[in-house]
LUMVONU-280526 format. One record per residue (C-alpha): x, y, z; residue number from 1; residue in three letters. Coordinates in steps of 0.5 Angstrom, whole numbers, plus 500, padded with zeros to 3 digits. Layout:
<recs>
+-----+-----+-----+------+------+
:   u :   v :   w : resi : resn :
+-----+-----+-----+------+------+
:   X :   Y :   Z :  NUM :  ALA :
...
+-----+-----+-----+------+------+
</recs>
This chain:
<recs>
+-----+-----+-----+------+------+
:   u :   v :   w : resi : resn :
+-----+-----+-----+------+------+
: 304 : 766 : 189 :    1 :  MET :
: 304 : 763 : 183 :    2 :  ARG :
: 312 : 762 : 184 :    3 :  LEU :
: 312 : 759 : 191 :    4 :  LEU :
: 307 : 755 : 189 :    5 :  TYR :
: 312 : 752 : 183 :    6 :  ASP :
: 318 : 752 : 188 :    7 :  PHE :
: 314 : 748 : 193 :    8 :  ALA :
: 312 : 742 : 188 :    9 :  ILE :
: 319 : 743 : 186 :   10 :  PHE :
: 321 : 740 : 193 :   11 :  TRP :
: 316 : 736 : 193 :   12 :  TYR :
: 318 : 733 : 188 :   13 :  GLY :
: 326 : 733 : 191 :   14 :  ILE :
: 322 : 731 : 198 :   15 :  ALA :
: 320 : 725 : 194 :   16 :  LEU :
: 326 : 722 : 191 :   17 :  ARG :
: 331 : 722 : 197 :   18 :  LEU :
: 324 : 719 : 202 :   19 :  ALA :
: 323 : 713 : 197 :   20 :  ALA :
: 330 : 712 : 199 :   21 :  TRP :
: 327 : 708 : 207 :   22 :  PHE :
: 320 : 709 : 206 :   23 :  HIS :
: 316 : 703 : 201 :   24 :  PRO :
: 310 : 708 : 199 :   25 :  LYS :
: 314 : 714 : 196 :   26 :  ALA :
: 318 : 709 : 193 :   27 :  ARG :
: 312 : 706 : 189 :   28 :  LYS :
: 310 : 714 : 188 :   29 :  TRP :
: 317 : 714 : 185 :   30 :  VAL :
: 317 : 709 : 181 :   31 :  ALA :
: 310 : 710 : 179 :   32 :  GLY :
: 312 : 717 : 175 :   33 :  ARG :
: 318 : 713 : 172 :   34 :  ARG :
: 317 : 713 : 164 :   35 :  ASN :
: 310 : 716 : 165 :   36 :  TRP :
: 310 : 720 : 158 :   37 :  LYS :
: 312 : 714 : 155 :   38 :  THR :
: 307 : 710 : 158 :   39 :  ARG :
: 302 : 713 : 159 :   40 :  LEU :
: 302 : 714 : 151 :   41 :  ALA :
: 302 : 707 : 150 :   42 :  GLY :
: 297 : 706 : 154 :   43 :  GLU :
: 293 : 711 : 151 :   44 :  LEU :
: 293 : 708 : 144 :   45 :  GLU :
: 293 : 700 : 146 :   46 :  ARG :
: 287 : 701 : 150 :   47 :  LYS :
: 283 : 704 : 145 :   48 :  ASN :
: 285 : 704 : 139 :   49 :  PRO :
: 280 : 706 : 135 :   50 :  GLU :
: 280 : 713 : 138 :   51 :  GLY :
: 274 : 715 : 142 :   52 :  ARG :
: 273 : 721 : 145 :   53 :  PRO :
: 277 : 721 : 152 :   54 :  TRP :
: 274 : 722 : 158 :   55 :  LEU :
: 278 : 724 : 165 :   56 :  TRP :
: 277 : 722 : 173 :   57 :  MET :
: 282 : 724 : 177 :   58 :  HIS :
: 283 : 722 : 185 :   59 :  CYS :
: 287 : 723 : 190 :   60 :  ALA :
: 286 : 715 : 192 :   61 :  SER :
: 281 : 710 : 194 :   62 :  LEU :
: 276 : 714 : 199 :   63 :  GLY :
: 275 : 720 : 193 :   64 :  GLU :
: 276 : 714 : 188 :   65 :  PHE :
: 270 : 711 : 192 :   66 :  GLU :
: 265 : 719 : 191 :   67 :  GLN :
: 268 : 718 : 184 :   68 :  GLY :
: 265 : 711 : 182 :   69 :  ARG :
: 258 : 713 : 181 :   70 :  PRO :
: 259 : 717 : 176 :   71 :  VAL :
: 263 : 713 : 172 :   72 :  LEU :
: 258 : 708 : 172 :   73 :  GLU :
: 253 : 712 : 170 :   74 :  SER :
: 258 : 714 : 164 :   75 :  ILE :
: 261 : 708 : 163 :   76 :  ARG :
: 252 : 705 : 162 :   77 :  GLN :
: 251 : 712 : 159 :   78 :  SER :
: 256 : 713 : 154 :   79 :  HIS :
: 260 : 707 : 151 :   80 :  PRO :
: 263 : 711 : 145 :   81 :  GLY :
: 268 : 716 : 150 :   82 :  TYR :
: 273 : 712 : 153 :   83 :  ALA :
: 275 : 713 : 160 :   84 :  LEU :
: 282 : 715 : 163 :   85 :  LEU :
: 283 : 714 : 172 :   86 :  LEU :
: 289 : 717 : 175 :   87 :  THR :
: 290 : 717 : 182 :   88 :  PHE :
: 295 : 721 : 186 :   89 :  PHE :
: 296 : 716 : 192 :   90 :  SER :
: 301 : 710 : 190 :   91 :  PRO :
: 294 : 707 : 195 :   92 :  SER :
: 290 : 709 : 191 :   93 :  GLY :
: 292 : 707 : 185 :   94 :  TYR :
: 294 : 699 : 187 :   95 :  ALA :
: 289 : 697 : 189 :   96 :  LEU :
: 284 : 701 : 183 :   97 :  ARG :
: 289 : 699 : 177 :   98 :  LYS :
: 285 : 694 : 174 :   99 :  ASP :
: 278 : 697 : 175 :  100 :  SER :
: 273 : 695 : 169 :  101 :  PRO :
: 271 : 702 : 170 :  102 :  LEU :
: 277 : 706 : 166 :  103 :  ALA :
: 281 : 704 : 160 :  104 :  ASP :
: 286 : 706 : 162 :  105 :  VAL :
: 288 : 707 : 169 :  106 :  VAL :
: 295 : 713 : 170 :  107 :  SER :
: 299 : 716 : 177 :  108 :  TYR :
: 298 : 723 : 175 :  109 :  LEU :
: 304 : 727 : 174 :  110 :  PRO :
: 308 : 732 : 178 :  111 :  LEU :
: 303 : 739 : 177 :  112 :  ASP :
: 309 : 742 : 173 :  113 :  THR :
: 306 : 747 : 167 :  114 :  ALA :
: 311 : 742 : 162 :  115 :  ALA :
: 308 : 736 : 165 :  116 :  ASN :
: 301 : 739 : 165 :  117 :  ALA :
: 301 : 741 : 157 :  118 :  ARG :
: 304 : 734 : 155 :  119 :  TYR :
: 299 : 730 : 159 :  120 :  PHE :
: 293 : 734 : 156 :  121 :  LEU :
: 296 : 734 : 149 :  122 :  ARG :
: 297 : 727 : 149 :  123 :  ALA :
: 290 : 726 : 153 :  124 :  VAL :
: 285 : 731 : 149 :  125 :  GLN :
: 279 : 730 : 154 :  126 :  PRO :
: 273 : 732 : 152 :  127 :  ARG :
: 271 : 733 : 160 :  128 :  LEU :
: 274 : 733 : 166 :  129 :  ALA :
: 274 : 730 : 173 :  130 :  PHE :
: 277 : 731 : 180 :  131 :  PHE :
: 273 : 729 : 186 :  132 :  VAL :
: 273 : 732 : 192 :  133 :  LYS :
: 279 : 736 : 194 :  134 :  TYR :
: 284 : 736 : 189 :  135 :  GLU :
: 286 : 742 : 185 :  136 :  PHE :
: 292 : 743 : 182 :  137 :  TRP :
: 295 : 749 : 179 :  138 :  TYR :
: 297 : 748 : 172 :  139 :  HIS :
: 293 : 743 : 170 :  140 :  PHE :
: 287 : 746 : 172 :  141 :  LEU :
: 290 : 753 : 168 :  142 :  ARG :
: 291 : 749 : 163 :  143 :  GLU :
: 285 : 745 : 162 :  144 :  LEU :
: 281 : 752 : 162 :  145 :  ASP :
: 287 : 754 : 156 :  146 :  ARG :
: 284 : 748 : 153 :  147 :  GLN :
: 277 : 750 : 154 :  148 :  ALA :
: 276 : 743 : 157 :  149 :  VAL :
: 270 : 743 : 162 :  150 :  PRO :
: 273 : 741 : 167 :  151 :  ALA :
: 267 : 738 : 174 :  152 :  LEU :
: 269 : 738 : 181 :  153 :  LEU :
: 264 : 733 : 184 :  154 :  ILE :
: 263 : 731 : 191 :  155 :  SER :
: 267 : 739 : 194 :  156 :  ALA :
: 268 : 740 : 201 :  157 :  LEU :
: 270 : 746 : 204 :  158 :  PHE :
: 270 : 749 : 210 :  159 :  ARG :
: 273 : 757 : 213 :  160 :  PRO :
: 280 : 755 : 215 :  161 :  ARG :
: 282 : 753 : 207 :  162 :  GLN :
: 287 : 757 : 202 :  163 :  PRO :
: 281 : 759 : 199 :  164 :  PHE :
: 278 : 763 : 204 :  165 :  PHE :
: 285 : 766 : 208 :  166 :  ARG :
: 287 : 773 : 205 :  167 :  TRP :
: 294 : 769 : 202 :  168 :  TYR :
: 290 : 764 : 198 :  169 :  GLY :
: 288 : 768 : 192 :  170 :  GLY :
: 292 : 763 : 186 :  171 :  LEU :
: 287 : 757 : 190 :  172 :  PHE :
: 281 : 761 : 189 :  173 :  ARG :
: 284 : 762 : 181 :  174 :  ARG :
: 284 : 755 : 181 :  175 :  MET :
: 276 : 755 : 184 :  176 :  LEU :
: 275 : 760 : 178 :  177 :  GLY :
: 277 : 755 : 173 :  178 :  THR :
: 272 : 750 : 174 :  179 :  PHE :
: 265 : 749 : 169 :  180 :  ARG :
: 260 : 747 : 176 :  181 :  TYR :
: 263 : 745 : 183 :  182 :  ILE :
: 258 : 740 : 185 :  183 :  PHE :
: 258 : 740 : 194 :  184 :  VAL :
: 256 : 736 : 199 :  185 :  GLN :
: 253 : 741 : 203 :  186 :  ASN :
: 250 : 747 : 204 :  187 :  LYS :
: 255 : 750 : 208 :  188 :  ALA :
: 260 : 749 : 202 :  189 :  SER :
: 255 : 753 : 198 :  190 :  LEU :
: 256 : 759 : 202 :  191 :  ARG :
: 262 : 759 : 202 :  192 :  LEU :
: 263 : 759 : 195 :  193 :  LEU :
: 258 : 765 : 195 :  194 :  ASN :
: 261 : 768 : 199 :  195 :  GLN :
: 267 : 769 : 194 :  196 :  LEU :
: 262 : 771 : 188 :  197 :  ASP :
: 263 : 763 : 185 :  198 :  ILE :
: 256 : 762 : 182 :  199 :  ASP :
: 259 : 755 : 179 :  200 :  THR :
: 257 : 751 : 186 :  201 :  GLY :
: 252 : 746 : 185 :  202 :  ILE :
: 248 : 743 : 192 :  203 :  LEU :
: 248 : 735 : 189 :  204 :  ALA :
: 251 : 731 : 196 :  205 :  GLY :
: 256 : 727 : 197 :  206 :  ASP :
: 257 : 721 : 191 :  207 :  ASN :
: 258 : 715 : 196 :  208 :  ARG :
: 250 : 715 : 199 :  209 :  VAL :
: 250 : 712 : 193 :  210 :  ASP :
: 254 : 708 : 192 :  211 :  ARG :
: 252 : 704 : 198 :  212 :  VAL :
: 244 : 706 : 197 :  213 :  ALA :
: 246 : 702 : 191 :  214 :  HIS :
: 252 : 696 : 194 :  215 :  LEU :
: 246 : 695 : 201 :  216 :  ALA :
: 241 : 693 : 195 :  217 :  ALA :
: 245 : 688 : 191 :  218 :  MET :
: 250 : 684 : 197 :  219 :  VAL :
: 252 : 677 : 197 :  220 :  PRO :
: 250 : 673 : 201 :  221 :  ASP :
: 255 : 670 : 205 :  222 :  TYR :
: 253 : 662 : 207 :  223 :  GLN :
: 259 : 661 : 213 :  224 :  LEU :
: 258 : 668 : 216 :  225 :  VAL :
: 250 : 667 : 216 :  226 :  LYS :
: 251 : 661 : 219 :  227 :  ALA :
: 256 : 663 : 224 :  228 :  PHE :
: 250 : 669 : 227 :  229 :  CYS :
: 244 : 664 : 226 :  230 :  ARG :
: 240 : 667 : 230 :  231 :  GLN :
: 244 : 671 : 235 :  232 :  ALA :
: 244 : 678 : 235 :  233 :  ARG :
: 251 : 681 : 233 :  234 :  VAL :
: 256 : 688 : 233 :  235 :  LEU :
: 260 : 688 : 226 :  236 :  VAL :
: 267 : 693 : 228 :  237 :  ILE :
: 269 : 694 : 221 :  238 :  GLY :
: 275 : 698 : 220 :  239 :  SER :
: 279 : 697 : 227 :  240 :  SER :
: 286 : 699 : 230 :  241 :  TRP :
: 290 : 698 : 235 :  242 :  PRO :
: 287 : 704 : 238 :  243 :  PRO :
: 281 : 702 : 239 :  244 :  ASP :
: 281 : 695 : 241 :  245 :  GLU :
: 283 : 698 : 248 :  246 :  ALA :
: 276 : 700 : 249 :  247 :  VAL :
: 273 : 695 : 244 :  248 :  LEU :
: 276 : 690 : 248 :  249 :  LEU :
: 273 : 690 : 255 :  250 :  PRO :
: 265 : 692 : 251 :  251 :  LEU :
: 267 : 684 : 247 :  252 :  VAL :
: 272 : 680 : 252 :  253 :  ASN :
: 268 : 682 : 258 :  254 :  HIS :
: 261 : 685 : 257 :  255 :  ARG :
: 258 : 682 : 251 :  256 :  LEU :
: 250 : 680 : 252 :  257 :  PRO :
: 248 : 673 : 252 :  258 :  PRO :
: 246 : 672 : 245 :  259 :  GLY :
: 250 : 678 : 242 :  260 :  TRP :
: 255 : 675 : 237 :  261 :  LYS :
: 261 : 679 : 234 :  262 :  VAL :
: 263 : 680 : 227 :  263 :  ILE :
: 271 : 684 : 227 :  264 :  TRP :
: 274 : 685 : 221 :  265 :  ALA :
: 280 : 689 : 222 :  266 :  PRO :
: 283 : 694 : 217 :  267 :  HIS :
: 291 : 690 : 218 :  268 :  GLU :
: 288 : 684 : 215 :  269 :  VAL :
: 295 : 680 : 215 :  270 :  ALA :
: 295 : 674 : 219 :  271 :  ASP :
: 300 : 677 : 223 :  272 :  LYS :
: 296 : 682 : 226 :  273 :  ASN :
: 290 : 676 : 225 :  274 :  ALA :
: 293 : 672 : 231 :  275 :  ARG :
: 296 : 679 : 234 :  276 :  ARG :
: 288 : 681 : 235 :  277 :  LEU :
: 286 : 673 : 236 :  278 :  LEU :
: 291 : 672 : 242 :  279 :  GLY :
: 287 : 679 : 246 :  280 :  ARG :
: 280 : 676 : 245 :  281 :  ILE :
: 278 : 672 : 251 :  282 :  ARG :
: 271 : 670 : 246 :  283 :  GLN :
: 272 : 663 : 243 :  284 :  PRO :
: 273 : 666 : 236 :  285 :  ALA :
: 274 : 663 : 229 :  286 :  GLN :
: 278 : 666 : 222 :  287 :  ARG :
: 275 : 667 : 217 :  288 :  TYR :
: 281 : 664 : 213 :  289 :  THR :
: 281 : 658 : 217 :  290 :  GLN :
: 274 : 656 : 218 :  291 :  LEU :
: 272 : 650 : 222 :  292 :  GLU :
: 265 : 649 : 221 :  293 :  VAL :
: 263 : 644 : 226 :  294 :  GLY :
: 267 : 651 : 230 :  295 :  ALA :
: 262 : 656 : 228 :  296 :  LEU :
: 255 : 653 : 233 :  297 :  ALA :
: 260 : 655 : 239 :  298 :  ASP :
: 264 : 661 : 237 :  299 :  ALA :
: 262 : 668 : 239 :  300 :  ARG :
: 267 : 672 : 235 :  301 :  VAL :
: 269 : 672 : 227 :  302 :  LEU :
: 275 : 674 : 225 :  303 :  LEU :
: 274 : 677 : 218 :  304 :  VAL :
: 282 : 677 : 216 :  305 :  ASP :
: 280 : 678 : 208 :  306 :  THR :
: 280 : 684 : 205 :  307 :  ILE :
: 274 : 686 : 199 :  308 :  GLY :
: 268 : 682 : 204 :  309 :  MET :
: 266 : 688 : 209 :  310 :  LEU :
: 260 : 692 : 206 :  311 :  ALA :
: 256 : 685 : 206 :  312 :  GLY :
: 258 : 684 : 212 :  313 :  LEU :
: 254 : 690 : 216 :  314 :  TYR :
: 247 : 687 : 214 :  315 :  GLN :
: 248 : 681 : 219 :  316 :  TYR :
: 249 : 687 : 224 :  317 :  GLY :
: 245 : 689 : 229 :  318 :  ARG :
: 250 : 694 : 231 :  319 :  VAL :
: 256 : 698 : 228 :  320 :  ALA :
: 263 : 701 : 230 :  321 :  TYR :
: 266 : 703 : 226 :  322 :  ILE :
: 275 : 704 : 227 :  323 :  GLY :
: 280 : 710 : 226 :  324 :  GLY :
: 277 : 716 : 230 :  325 :  ALA :
: 282 : 715 : 235 :  326 :  PHE :
: 288 : 716 : 232 :  327 :  ALA :
: 288 : 715 : 223 :  328 :  THR :
: 282 : 717 : 221 :  329 :  GLY :
: 274 : 715 : 222 :  330 :  LEU :
: 273 : 710 : 216 :  331 :  HIS :
: 266 : 708 : 212 :  332 :  ASN :
: 261 : 709 : 216 :  333 :  THR :
: 256 : 709 : 210 :  334 :  LEU :
: 257 : 702 : 209 :  335 :  GLU :
: 253 : 700 : 215 :  336 :  PRO :
: 249 : 706 : 216 :  337 :  ALA :
: 245 : 703 : 208 :  338 :  ALA :
: 244 : 698 : 212 :  339 :  PHE :
: 240 : 701 : 218 :  340 :  GLY :
: 245 : 700 : 223 :  341 :  LEU :
: 246 : 704 : 228 :  342 :  PRO :
: 255 : 707 : 229 :  343 :  VAL :
: 260 : 708 : 234 :  344 :  LEU :
: 265 : 711 : 233 :  345 :  PHE :
: 272 : 715 : 237 :  346 :  GLY :
: 271 : 722 : 238 :  347 :  PRO :
: 276 : 724 : 232 :  348 :  HIS :
: 270 : 724 : 226 :  349 :  TYR :
: 269 : 733 : 226 :  350 :  HIS :
: 273 : 733 : 219 :  351 :  LYS :
: 267 : 728 : 216 :  352 :  PHE :
: 260 : 730 : 214 :  353 :  THR :
: 257 : 725 : 214 :  354 :  GLU :
: 259 : 723 : 220 :  355 :  ALA :
: 257 : 730 : 223 :  356 :  VAL :
: 250 : 729 : 220 :  357 :  ARG :
: 249 : 722 : 223 :  358 :  LEU :
: 251 : 724 : 231 :  359 :  VAL :
: 246 : 730 : 230 :  360 :  GLU :
: 241 : 726 : 228 :  361 :  ARG :
: 242 : 722 : 233 :  362 :  GLY :
: 243 : 716 : 229 :  363 :  GLY :
: 250 : 715 : 230 :  364 :  ALA :
: 254 : 716 : 237 :  365 :  PHE :
: 261 : 717 : 239 :  366 :  ALA :
: 265 : 715 : 245 :  367 :  VAL :
: 272 : 717 : 247 :  368 :  HIS :
: 273 : 710 : 252 :  369 :  ASP :
: 270 : 704 : 255 :  370 :  ALA :
: 266 : 706 : 260 :  371 :  ASP :
: 263 : 711 : 255 :  372 :  GLU :
: 263 : 706 : 249 :  373 :  LEU :
: 259 : 700 : 254 :  374 :  HIS :
: 254 : 706 : 256 :  375 :  GLN :
: 252 : 707 : 249 :  376 :  GLN :
: 252 : 700 : 247 :  377 :  PHE :
: 248 : 698 : 252 :  378 :  GLN :
: 242 : 704 : 250 :  379 :  ASN :
: 242 : 701 : 244 :  380 :  LEU :
: 240 : 694 : 247 :  381 :  LEU :
: 234 : 698 : 249 :  382 :  ASP :
: 229 : 696 : 242 :  383 :  ASP :
: 226 : 703 : 242 :  384 :  GLU :
: 232 : 707 : 243 :  385 :  ALA :
: 235 : 701 : 237 :  386 :  TRP :
: 230 : 703 : 233 :  387 :  GLN :
: 229 : 710 : 234 :  388 :  VAL :
: 236 : 711 : 232 :  389 :  ALA :
: 235 : 706 : 226 :  390 :  SER :
: 229 : 711 : 223 :  391 :  ARG :
: 234 : 716 : 223 :  392 :  GLU :
: 239 : 712 : 219 :  393 :  VAL :
: 235 : 710 : 214 :  394 :  GLN :
: 232 : 718 : 214 :  395 :  ALA :
: 239 : 720 : 213 :  396 :  PHE :
: 241 : 715 : 207 :  397 :  ILE :
: 235 : 715 : 204 :  398 :  ALA :
: 234 : 725 : 203 :  399 :  GLU :
: 241 : 724 : 201 :  400 :  ASN :
: 241 : 719 : 195 :  401 :  GLN :
: 241 : 722 : 188 :  402 :  GLY :
: 248 : 727 : 188 :  403 :  ALA :
: 249 : 723 : 181 :  404 :  THR :
: 243 : 724 : 178 :  405 :  GLU :
: 245 : 731 : 179 :  406 :  VAL :
: 252 : 730 : 176 :  407 :  VAL :
: 250 : 726 : 171 :  408 :  MET :
: 245 : 732 : 169 :  409 :  ARG :
: 251 : 737 : 168 :  410 :  TYR :
: 254 : 732 : 164 :  411 :  VAL :
: 250 : 731 : 159 :  412 :  GLU :
: 249 : 738 : 157 :  413 :  LYS :
: 257 : 738 : 155 :  414 :  LEU :
: 258 : 732 : 151 :  415 :  LEU :
+-----+-----+-----+------+------+
</recs>
């Protein structure tokens, strides 16, 4: 199995180099790892001249970073004597967080070969290594184990169909055995680990809940958005894609109740997409970046065509619709939940544990088409039905906070 893994990694690297000729993301992946040894050594020395010991966190991309972020923040606050290295596998995660103040150095993770892992760990010499959710790289984990560096897996989720639990999953099970602690999000994941006689699993929850609760408590006030909303009830549409628009536009254009407004923050905020979407909206609408203050009173839709605001926009909402569950993958449902908003989304949400649990509790609702969206939205117009859903959402957030504290209790034992 080890030979097959190495063969797959080798050809994966070749495929990405070939794809780099045609695909921008593959091009960034390849360019980001060019001369990585020289660049890493230089960054480690330049950003940590006093020689503080390193702690290393690795994330696949931006979503995993948000899960690891509360732990980074806690370490930065409580252990300033350590330097922090943050690595990404994906170009999108690296590009958006390469200047993060939570890490002293942000870098790409090199391809998982035995030679790369040995060089990387000799250069960094971390005291602790954190992997977030789904990241399992055999040679890096094996080399950490050989060097007796504790590795922790945080916000982990396991499902029966993953390779760890299949007949051919011996190598993957060995990876699990290299972790000092595995912090899982739910009891089902813990049971699966116990079936493998892995006793290092700890039920902690999802670190993102701590993050969104913290953000909700410190959210800025957007005066122009507040002026747009006034006393209206607001539907906040977050991270929508074109397939979401097919179910949203009939509601927004023809079925929006009196006294309601819409804050619409699409996933793609480029000018071309903003103009396209505005052309499909039949209500009086304003773009946030081209706001005419005098026209706010007449506008019923505020199109937010900038990044970085969405998490704070839910404070003005009554109901949220979160995009992605018709095609690309459901976006963040925890951010609106932190403000007590009942949540609507498309049908493909079952891989997202928090969405599944919110649906089970009656705080979130999946829809398959425009008519079903209208029906669920109509149900939430009833104050009593809205209060029941909102209470369930708030209870979910309250009951699932504390994952970061659990992780940090064990971190303290290892530092």
